[in-house]
Rosetta silent file (secondary structure, phi, psi, omega in degrees, C-alpha in Angstrom):
SEQUENCE: MIGFLEGTLAGKTSDGCLMNVGGVGYKLTCSTTTMAALPPDGHSCRLWTYLHVREDLLALFGFESESEQRMFEALLGVGGVGPKVAVQVCSAFSAESFRRALVAQDAGSIASVPGIGRKTADRILLELRDKLGTAELEGTYGPRDVLTKARSALENLGYSSGEVRVALGRVETAGDATIEEVIKAALQVLA
SCORE:     score description
SCORE:     0.000 S_00000001
   1 L     0.000  150.650  178.032   -9.127  -21.153    6.576 S_00000001
   2 L   -91.498  115.890 -177.126   -5.596  -21.812    5.401 S_00000001
   3 L   -76.882  -45.013  176.386   -3.622  -18.548    5.707 S_00000001
   4 E  -157.242  162.321  174.195   -0.450  -19.624    3.916 S_00000001
   5 E  -121.136  136.607  176.114    1.479  -22.704    2.903 S_00000001
   6 E  -127.758  122.568 -176.632    5.200  -23.100    3.379 S_00000001
   7 E  -173.961 -150.191 -177.564    6.927  -26.028    1.778 S_00000001
   8 E  -109.096  135.697  177.413    8.684  -27.234   -1.334 S_00000001
   9 E   -71.850  117.547 -177.258    7.567  -26.415   -4.846 S_00000001
  10 E   -91.715  -17.666  179.285    6.741  -29.815   -6.377 S_00000001
  11 E   162.301  165.585  178.521    5.947  -28.518   -9.863 S_00000001
  12 E  -111.332  145.119  175.913    4.120  -26.003  -11.991 S_00000001
  13 L  -113.336 -179.597 -178.768    0.854  -26.580  -13.826 S_00000001
  14 L   -65.969  -27.603 -177.294   -0.761  -24.589  -16.618 S_00000001
  15 L  -125.404   15.656 -179.857   -2.740  -22.495  -14.128 S_00000001
  16 E   173.984 -139.758 -176.911   -0.783  -22.780  -10.905 S_00000001
  17 E  -152.425  167.635  172.612    1.521  -25.048   -8.957 S_00000001
  18 E  -113.273  133.177 -178.409    1.819  -28.080   -6.729 S_00000001
  19 E  -124.206  130.264  177.960    3.308  -27.576   -3.300 S_00000001
  20 E   -93.984  113.348  178.929    4.603  -30.306   -0.998 S_00000001
  21 E  -122.595  105.285  179.435    3.875  -29.364    2.610 S_00000001
  22 L    59.925   35.697  178.818    4.799  -32.078    5.094 S_00000001
  23 L    86.755   -1.012  178.095    4.252  -34.850    2.567 S_00000001
  24 E  -107.633  129.474  179.593    0.878  -33.535    1.397 S_00000001
  25 E   -92.755  117.932  178.434    0.640  -32.149   -2.150 S_00000001
  26 E  -102.242  130.776  175.743   -1.516  -29.051   -2.453 S_00000001
  27 E   -97.184  121.711 -178.289   -2.691  -27.927   -5.885 S_00000001
  28 E  -118.666  138.933  171.454   -2.940  -24.133   -6.051 S_00000001
  29 E   -90.725  133.151 -174.498   -4.317  -21.905   -8.776 S_00000001
  30 E  -132.804  155.521  172.963   -2.068  -18.859   -9.187 S_00000001
  31 L   -74.870  164.056  177.172   -1.896  -15.604  -11.121 S_00000001
  32 H   -65.674  -28.302  176.477    0.834  -15.167  -13.721 S_00000001
  33 H   -62.095  -47.086  178.983    2.454  -12.670  -11.337 S_00000001
  34 H   -67.245  -41.488  179.636    2.783  -15.360   -8.683 S_00000001
  35 H   -58.377  -40.361 -179.895    3.876  -17.967  -11.241 S_00000001
  36 H   -67.925  -26.801 -177.596    6.717  -15.689  -12.344 S_00000001
  37 H   -88.330   -7.481 -177.940    7.847  -15.250   -8.728 S_00000001
  38 L   -69.627  143.931  176.645    7.969  -18.985   -7.938 S_00000001
  39 L   -75.632  173.900  176.131   11.372  -20.570   -7.360 S_00000001
  40 L   -63.813  158.082  178.099   12.570  -23.576   -9.373 S_00000001
  41 L   -54.512  140.582  178.840   11.047  -26.979   -8.575 S_00000001
  42 L    91.964  -10.715  179.088   12.409  -28.513   -5.387 S_00000001
  43 L   -93.208  156.377 -179.622   13.080  -25.186   -3.671 S_00000001
  44 E   -80.910  150.346  177.481   11.216  -23.967   -0.609 S_00000001
  45 E  -158.144  166.647  176.705    8.644  -21.222   -0.840 S_00000001
  46 E  -128.704  131.132  176.275    5.723  -19.655    0.983 S_00000001
  47 E  -126.181  133.698  172.539    2.434  -18.759   -0.675 S_00000001
  48 E   -74.748  148.105 -172.201   -0.468  -16.891    0.893 S_00000001
  49 E  -131.303  161.595  171.789   -3.702  -18.720    0.195 S_00000001
  50 E  -139.235  126.266  177.819   -7.426  -18.388   -0.227 S_00000001
  51 E   -98.335  114.413  179.780   -9.743  -21.410   -0.018 S_00000001
  52 E   -95.610  120.553 -176.082  -12.767  -20.973   -2.266 S_00000001
  53 E  -111.167  125.411  172.320  -15.653  -23.165   -1.147 S_00000001
  54 E  -126.720  169.400 -179.853  -18.600  -24.022   -3.344 S_00000001
  55 L   -53.679  -40.750 -173.938  -21.233  -26.674   -3.063 S_00000001
  56 L  -113.958   10.431 -172.237  -19.415  -28.951   -5.496 S_00000001
  57 E  -157.580  140.135  167.343  -15.820  -27.709   -5.320 S_00000001
  58 E  -116.899  122.112 -179.194  -12.975  -26.733   -3.014 S_00000001
  59 E  -126.474  131.044 -179.528  -10.361  -24.627   -4.819 S_00000001
  60 E  -106.624  128.164 -179.303   -7.154  -23.351   -3.266 S_00000001
  61 E  -111.708  139.917 -178.846   -5.567  -20.187   -4.672 S_00000001
  62 E  -118.312  145.615 -175.953   -1.956  -19.160   -4.012 S_00000001
  63 E  -137.641  143.401 -179.318   -0.383  -15.686   -3.990 S_00000001
  64 L   -69.647  -26.587 -177.518    3.183  -14.433   -3.767 S_00000001
  65 L  -138.016  158.169  178.189    2.241  -11.671   -1.313 S_00000001
  66 H   -66.521  -32.098  179.268   -0.354  -10.927    1.283 S_00000001
  67 H   -67.470  -35.471  176.329   -1.317   -7.739   -0.600 S_00000001
  68 H   -67.724  -37.784  177.793   -2.136   -9.774   -3.723 S_00000001
  69 H   -63.302  -44.285  178.954   -4.253  -12.115   -1.573 S_00000001
  70 H   -63.283  -39.233  177.616   -6.173   -9.153   -0.077 S_00000001
  71 H   -61.730  -45.146  178.631   -6.727   -7.756   -3.573 S_00000001
  72 H   -59.393  -48.232 -179.422   -8.105  -11.128   -4.726 S_00000001
  73 H   -63.456  -39.540  178.308  -10.465  -11.382   -1.747 S_00000001
  74 H   -63.747  -40.790  179.190  -11.682   -7.813   -2.244 S_00000001
  75 H   -63.275  -36.087  179.049  -12.406   -8.538   -5.906 S_00000001
  76 H   -64.681  -23.047  178.622  -14.484  -11.577   -4.934 S_00000001
  77 L   -77.614   -8.007 -179.698  -16.718   -9.244   -2.926 S_00000001
  78 L   -90.136  129.797  178.804  -17.725   -7.376   -6.092 S_00000001
  79 L   -57.408  133.263  178.566  -20.875   -8.644   -7.799 S_00000001
  80 L    89.471   -1.429  178.914  -20.122  -10.372  -11.087 S_00000001
  81 L  -113.166  115.278  177.267  -16.486  -11.151  -10.204 S_00000001
  82 L  -103.101 -176.903 -177.135  -15.684  -14.781   -9.545 S_00000001
  83 H   -61.267  -37.742 -179.248  -12.369  -16.456   -8.765 S_00000001
  84 H   -64.765  -43.442  178.990  -11.322  -16.892  -12.410 S_00000001
  85 H   -68.885  -38.726  178.564  -11.826  -13.209  -13.191 S_00000001
  86 H   -62.208  -38.402  176.519  -10.152  -12.177   -9.918 S_00000001
  87 H   -65.621  -37.890  177.272   -7.086  -14.250  -10.893 S_00000001
  88 H   -60.939  -41.971  179.175   -7.081  -12.496  -14.288 S_00000001
  89 H   -65.264  -42.982  178.002   -7.033   -9.114  -12.531 S_00000001
  90 H   -64.106  -28.466  176.663   -4.196  -10.280  -10.245 S_00000001
  91 H   -74.925  -32.926 -176.365   -2.328  -11.404  -13.366 S_00000001
  92 H   -84.383  -29.021 -175.265   -2.822   -8.043  -15.074 S_00000001
  93 L  -128.371  141.619  163.911   -2.065   -5.771  -12.102 S_00000001
  94 L   -75.670  165.300  179.380    0.285   -5.785   -9.169 S_00000001
  95 H   -59.031  -39.550 -178.934   -1.463   -4.814   -5.943 S_00000001
  96 H   -68.768  -44.336 -179.066    0.149   -1.360   -6.148 S_00000001
  97 H   -69.225  -29.808  175.644   -0.757   -0.716   -9.791 S_00000001
  98 H   -67.329  -41.673  177.352   -4.329   -1.860   -9.092 S_00000001
  99 H   -62.092  -38.937  177.632   -4.563    0.639   -6.235 S_00000001
 100 H   -63.794  -40.213  178.099   -3.285    3.339   -8.600 S_00000001
 101 H   -63.808  -36.515  177.304   -5.973    2.418  -11.136 S_00000001
 102 H   -65.831  -45.152 -179.851   -8.584    2.722   -8.377 S_00000001
 103 H   -62.896  -42.136 -178.091   -7.313    6.149   -7.316 S_00000001
 104 L   -77.967   -4.380 -176.468   -7.210    7.357  -10.912 S_00000001
 105 L    54.874   43.531 -174.654  -10.698    5.917  -11.526 S_00000001
 106 L   -88.230   75.305 -179.160   -9.171    4.219  -14.568 S_00000001
 107 H   -64.083  -32.938  179.792  -12.076    2.028  -15.687 S_00000001
 108 H   -61.606  -40.695  178.697  -10.523    1.600  -19.138 S_00000001
 109 H   -65.448  -44.571 -179.305   -7.475   -0.100  -17.682 S_00000001
 110 H   -68.788  -38.452 -179.758   -9.559   -2.447  -15.551 S_00000001
 111 H   -68.838  -16.382  179.364  -11.966   -3.169  -18.421 S_00000001
 112 L   -77.627   -7.974  177.654   -9.026   -4.258  -20.596 S_00000001
 113 L   -75.540  132.426  178.986   -8.620   -7.371  -18.425 S_00000001
 114 L   -56.748  132.553  179.291  -10.149  -10.447  -20.107 S_00000001
 115 L    95.940   -5.031 -179.827  -13.511  -11.276  -18.544 S_00000001
 116 L  -120.162  124.329  175.426  -14.262   -7.745  -17.370 S_00000001
 117 L   -95.800 -179.370 -177.542  -16.541   -5.409  -19.260 S_00000001
 118 H   -62.968  -41.283 -179.021  -17.045   -1.705  -18.756 S_00000001
 119 H   -65.175  -41.473  178.610  -19.963   -2.144  -16.326 S_00000001
 120 H   -66.713  -38.965  177.641  -18.027   -4.576  -14.147 S_00000001
 121 H   -61.645  -43.366  177.780  -15.006   -2.248  -14.208 S_00000001
 122 H   -63.271  -38.337  178.444  -17.195    0.634  -13.052 S_00000001
 123 H   -65.949  -40.181  177.512  -18.623   -1.578  -10.288 S_00000001
 124 H   -61.393  -46.099  178.882  -15.103   -2.536   -9.174 S_00000001
 125 H   -60.195  -44.700 -177.333  -14.115    1.129   -9.001 S_00000001
 126 H   -64.895  -44.814 -172.895  -17.216    2.033   -7.058 S_00000001
 127 H   -84.950  -27.002 -173.466  -17.012   -0.798   -4.534 S_00000001
 128 H  -104.658  -11.444 -175.419  -13.243   -1.120   -3.993 S_00000001
 129 L   -53.210  -44.585 -178.038  -11.945    2.420   -4.114 S_00000001
 130 L   -90.337  -17.825 -176.161  -12.283    2.916   -0.359 S_00000001
 131 L   -77.488  -29.119 -173.924  -11.783   -0.727    0.674 S_00000001
 132 L   -97.616   24.961  174.328   -8.201   -1.180   -0.496 S_00000001
 133 L    64.306   44.875 -177.881   -6.632    1.676    1.429 S_00000001
 134 L   -88.585   -5.333 -176.776   -6.349    4.082   -1.460 S_00000001
 135 H   -59.281  -39.389 -178.515   -6.808    7.212    0.671 S_00000001
 136 H   -72.430  -13.835  177.939   -3.076    7.552    1.274 S_00000001
 137 H   -87.171  -14.973 -178.616   -2.458    7.413   -2.483 S_00000001
 138 L   -53.711  129.891  176.984   -4.685   10.401   -3.233 S_00000001
 139 L    83.206   -8.143 -179.658   -2.613   13.122   -4.827 S_00000001
 140 L   -91.744  -12.767  177.838    0.481   10.925   -5.250 S_00000001
 141 L  -125.717  159.719 -176.517   -0.399    9.874   -8.782 S_00000001
 142 L   -54.925  151.127  178.507   -1.567   11.855  -11.749 S_00000001
 143 L   -64.157  162.971 -174.920   -5.187   12.914  -11.908 S_00000001
 144 H   -54.275  -46.105 -175.564   -7.672   10.796  -13.764 S_00000001
 145 H   -66.591  -30.987  177.747   -7.769   12.907  -16.908 S_00000001
 146 H   -65.841  -48.000  179.734   -3.970   12.839  -17.300 S_00000001
 147 H   -66.159  -39.034  179.480   -3.861    9.036  -17.175 S_00000001
 148 H   -64.118  -44.137  179.375   -6.917    8.713  -19.402 S_00000001
 149 H   -67.892  -39.025  177.977   -5.433   11.039  -22.016 S_00000001
 150 H   -63.967  -42.078  177.980   -2.056    9.310  -21.814 S_00000001
 151 H   -58.992  -47.776 -179.163   -3.774    5.924  -22.267 S_00000001
 152 H   -60.925  -43.922 -179.156   -5.641    7.215  -25.306 S_00000001
 153 H   -63.548  -42.678 -179.612   -2.486    8.696  -26.845 S_00000001
 154 H   -67.225  -38.395  177.080   -0.507    5.475  -26.375 S_00000001
 155 H   -67.433  -34.711  176.874   -3.304    3.375  -27.867 S_00000001
 156 H   -68.265  -22.765  176.208   -3.463    5.780  -30.821 S_00000001
 157 L   -79.580   -4.623  175.489    0.252    5.133  -31.330 S_00000001
 158 L   106.262    1.659  177.927   -0.628    1.481  -31.917 S_00000001
 159 L   -80.038  145.872  179.999    0.032   -0.114  -28.532 S_00000001
 160 L   -73.354  161.040 -179.438   -2.527   -2.639  -27.284 S_00000001
 161 H   -63.530  -32.543  176.909   -4.634   -1.838  -24.230 S_00000001
 162 H   -66.495  -44.313  177.946   -2.787   -4.568  -22.314 S_00000001
 163 H   -62.475  -41.635 -179.549    0.621   -3.109  -23.159 S_00000001
 164 H   -65.181  -43.205  179.375   -0.583    0.357  -22.193 S_00000001
 165 H   -58.691  -46.453 -179.666   -2.028   -0.911  -18.904 S_00000001
 166 H   -63.735  -45.538 -178.372    1.271   -2.587  -17.981 S_00000001
 167 H   -63.154  -46.395  179.842    3.339    0.454  -18.974 S_00000001
 168 H   -68.607  -26.914  175.867    1.181    2.940  -17.078 S_00000001
 169 H   -68.464  -27.507 -179.810    1.190    0.581  -14.095 S_00000001
 170 H   -90.796  -13.445 -178.838    4.983    0.774  -13.974 S_00000001
 171 L   -82.636  127.713  175.462    5.159    4.531  -14.406 S_00000001
 172 L  -102.637  119.634 -177.713    5.420    6.480  -11.184 S_00000001
 173 L  -121.498  147.142  175.033    4.061    9.978  -11.636 S_00000001
 174 L   -80.997  163.827 -178.092    3.766   12.890   -9.289 S_00000001
 175 L   -60.908  -24.362 -178.464    0.413   14.580   -8.768 S_00000001
 176 L  -104.018   19.699 -179.319    1.461   17.493  -10.994 S_00000001
 177 L   -67.364  141.645  177.470    2.808   15.363  -13.865 S_00000001
 178 L   -86.654  165.032  177.942    1.907   16.516  -17.342 S_00000001
 179 H   -59.873  -41.305 -178.882    0.487   14.264  -20.034 S_00000001
 180 H   -61.403  -41.954  179.585    3.756   14.560  -21.937 S_00000001
 181 H   -65.470  -40.390  179.442    5.786   13.386  -18.919 S_00000001
 182 H   -66.150  -44.641 -179.533    3.507   10.407  -18.370 S_00000001
 183 H   -63.626  -43.865 -179.300    3.599    9.428  -22.066 S_00000001
 184 H   -61.033  -45.215  179.261    7.400    9.804  -22.202 S_00000001
 185 H   -64.714  -40.094  179.024    7.845    7.606  -19.112 S_00000001
 186 H   -66.090  -39.498  178.652    5.396    5.006  -20.492 S_00000001
 187 H   -64.773  -33.596  176.523    7.223    4.933  -23.838 S_00000001
 188 H   -66.534  -37.704  176.736   10.485    4.245  -21.998 S_00000001
 189 H   -66.519  -41.487 -178.065    8.807    1.277  -20.278 S_00000001
 190 H   -70.439  -23.178 -177.781    7.432    0.043  -23.613 S_00000001
 191 L   -75.545    0.000    0.000   10.837    0.308  -25.300 S_00000001
C-alpha cells in the first residue's frame, strides 16, 4: 500500500488533484477539506493516501492529515459506506468534529451528509464509536441531548442542517455547557 506521497502539486481537478512524484503523475481523489489545504500549483506537498482496489478499478485517495485518512478507512469498514460516501463525510467533518459527533451520538449531523440516510448514520455511530479513540473525549463535550436540542433550535431559526453541522463542529463546549451557551457559540460561528 502507498502510505503517503510527497512531491509537487501539478494541478487540481474537480474531485481531487494531480501530484508529480519523481516524474510520475498521480491522480488523487480528495475531500473538500484536503482541497482547501492544498498549496498553489507547483509547490511541494505531502498527502496521506489510501489505495482502493476493486476488480475493475484502482483509485487513489489523498488526505491532508493522517487522522483524516484513518477516519476514511474506518468509514469504509461500515456496511453501506463506499469510498464516495466516505469522501463526503471527510468533506463535511474534520476528524475532530467527527469524533465529537460520535461521542455525542449525533446521528442527525451524520445523516445530513449527502449519501447517508438515518439508518446508515446509526450504523456508523454503532460501529465507529469505539474504533476512533473516542473514549478520551467522553465528558469533554456536551451531552447528546444538549447538542440535539441546540441543533433543533438552530434549524428552527432557519439555518440549514449543513450550516448547523459545521457550526456545531467548530463550537468547543465543556461537559456542563447549557443549551443556551452552545446556541450562542454556534450563532457566533454562523455570523
